[in-house]
C-alpha positions as semicolon CSV with decimal commas, in nm:
position;residue;x (nm);y (nm);z (nm)
1;M;0,623;-1,511;-1,316
2;K;0,311;-1,673;-1,175
3;M;0,217;-1,614;-0,816
4;T;0,134;-1,925;-0,616
5;Q;-0,217;-1,954;-0,476
6;D;-0,071;-1,944;-0,125
7;K;0,107;-1,614;-0,192
8;K;-0,213;-1,471;-0,344
9;S;-0,422;-1,570;-0,040
10;I;-0,161;-1,422;0,197
11;G;-0,174;-1,098;-0,004
12;K;-0,555;-1,094;-0,001
13;S;-0,567;-1,159;0,375
14;G;-0,315;-0,883;0,435
15;E;-0,509;-0,637;0,221
16;D;-0,838;-0,723;0,392
17;I;-0,682;-0,662;0,734
18;A;-0,521;-0,340;0,607
19;C;-0,852;-0,207;0,469
20;K;-1,035;-0,277;0,797
21;Y;-0,752;-0,110;0,988
22;L;-0,754;0,200;0,765
23;K;-1,134;0,231;0,786
24;K;-1,108;0,212;1,167
25;K;-0,858;0,501;1,143
26;K;-1,122;0,698;0,944
27;Y;-0,957;0,655;0,604
28;K;-1,183;0,644;0,300
29;I;-1,081;0,374;0,052
30;V;-1,081;0,537;-0,292
31;E;-0,953;0,245;-0,498
32;K;-0,788;-0,094;-0,459
33;H;-0,542;-0,268;-0,692
34;F;-0,468;0,020;-0,928
35;S;-0,254;-0,141;-1,194
36;C;-0,053;-0,002;-1,482
37;R;0,261;-0,091;-1,676
38;Q;0,478;0,060;-1,403
39;G;0,331;-0,152;-1,125
40;E;0,041;-0,183;-0,884
41;I;-0,076;0,022;-0,590
42;D;-0,253;-0,193;-0,332
43;I;-0,477;0,074;-0,180
44;I;-0,543;0,438;-0,259
45;A;-0,718;0,612;0,029
46;E;-0,792;0,951;0,178
47;D;-0,710;1,008;0,542
48;R;-0,932;1,217;0,767
49;N;-0,747;1,533;0,652
50;K;-0,823;1,455;0,285
51;V;-0,458;1,364;0,213
52;L;-0,441;1,115;-0,075
53;C;-0,242;0,814;0,044
54;F;-0,083;0,555;-0,181
55;V;-0,068;0,252;0,045
56;E;0,157;-0,049;0,001
57;V;0,042;-0,348;0,206
58;K;0,304;-0,593;0,326
59;A;0,195;-0,904;0,516
60;R;0,397;-1,176;0,684
61;S;0,310;-1,462;0,913
62;S;0,647;-1,442;1,090
63;T;0,942;-1,207;1,119
64;G;1,191;-1,477;1,021
65;F;1,278;-1,275;0,710
66;G;1,245;-0,937;0,882
67;L;0,959;-0,697;0,928
68;P;0,709;-0,678;0,639
69;E;0,783;-0,311;0,564
70;E;1,154;-0,387;0,520
71;S;1,075;-0,549;0,185
72;V;0,973;-0,212;0,035
73;D;1,318;-0,140;-0,103
74;F;1,429;0,147;-0,327
75;R;1,336;-0,046;-0,645
76;K;0,982;-0,106;-0,512
77;Q;0,955;0,259;-0,406
78;K;1,044;0,372;-0,759
79;K;0,775;0,143;-0,906
80;L;0,514;0,271;-0,658
81;T;0,610;0,632;-0,731
82;A;0,583;0,577;-1,107
83;A;0,245;0,405;-1,067
84;A;0,124;0,691;-0,845
85;F;0,214;0,947;-1,114
86;I;0,019;0,743;-1,371
87;Y;-0,277;0,728;-1,129
88;I;-0,267;1,106;-1,072
89;E;-0,257;1,168;-1,446
90;S;-0,525;0,912;-1,537
91;R;-0,768;1,032;-1,267
92;N;-0,697;1,405;-1,323
93;V;-0,603;1,457;-0,959
94;V;-0,507;1,821;-0,908
95;S;-0,351;2,015;-0,621
96;K;-0,400;1,760;-0,347
97;E;-0,165;1,673;-0,067
98;M;-0,032;1,319;-0,115
99;R;0,198;1,073;0,055
100;F;0,319;0,713;0,050
101;D;0,223;0,491;0,342
102;I;0,288;0,129;0,426
103;V;0,054;-0,092;0,623
104;S;0,255;-0,369;0,784
105;V;0,037;-0,672;0,865
106;D;0,125;-0,951;1,105
107;L;-0,085;-1,246;0,992
108;S;-0,005;-1,451;1,302
109;D;-0,217;-1,223;1,522
110;Q;-0,410;-1,031;1,252
111;T;-0,268;-0,693;1,354
112;A;-0,170;-0,400;1,137
113;R;0,062;-0,103;1,178
114;L;0,054;0,214;0,972
115;I;0,379;0,376;0,864
116;K;0,286;0,725;0,742
117;N;0,517;0,898;0,496
118;A;0,713;0,575;0,460
119;F;0,920;0,724;0,177
120;D;0,941;1,028;-0,049
121;A;0,847;1,028;-0,416
122;S;1,157;1,008;-0,628
123;I;1,200;0,886;-0,984
């Protein structure tokens, strides 16, 4: 399934806003667009307490179809969790506190909201 150019540019804009927002909150961006067979993680970052955060970015230009974060359903959570386990294994990450966050971006006014611990890891 090919993504339209418009959808790609919306995603890129959302991720750019999310990265700026996270940096303002003193997060250190470790990696962007980690991709594996199980899926993709938009942003992997460390918060100011050195917690490794797997961040899903959801951007919308209106709330006509609901809030951006509402589209991270159970199926998407499973894919993100599986991709996170692959990341941990492939980067030899050991004994580190981790969590799943969502950055919800409103493209109409270029604002972002962070939802910490948006869901628990479950496979």
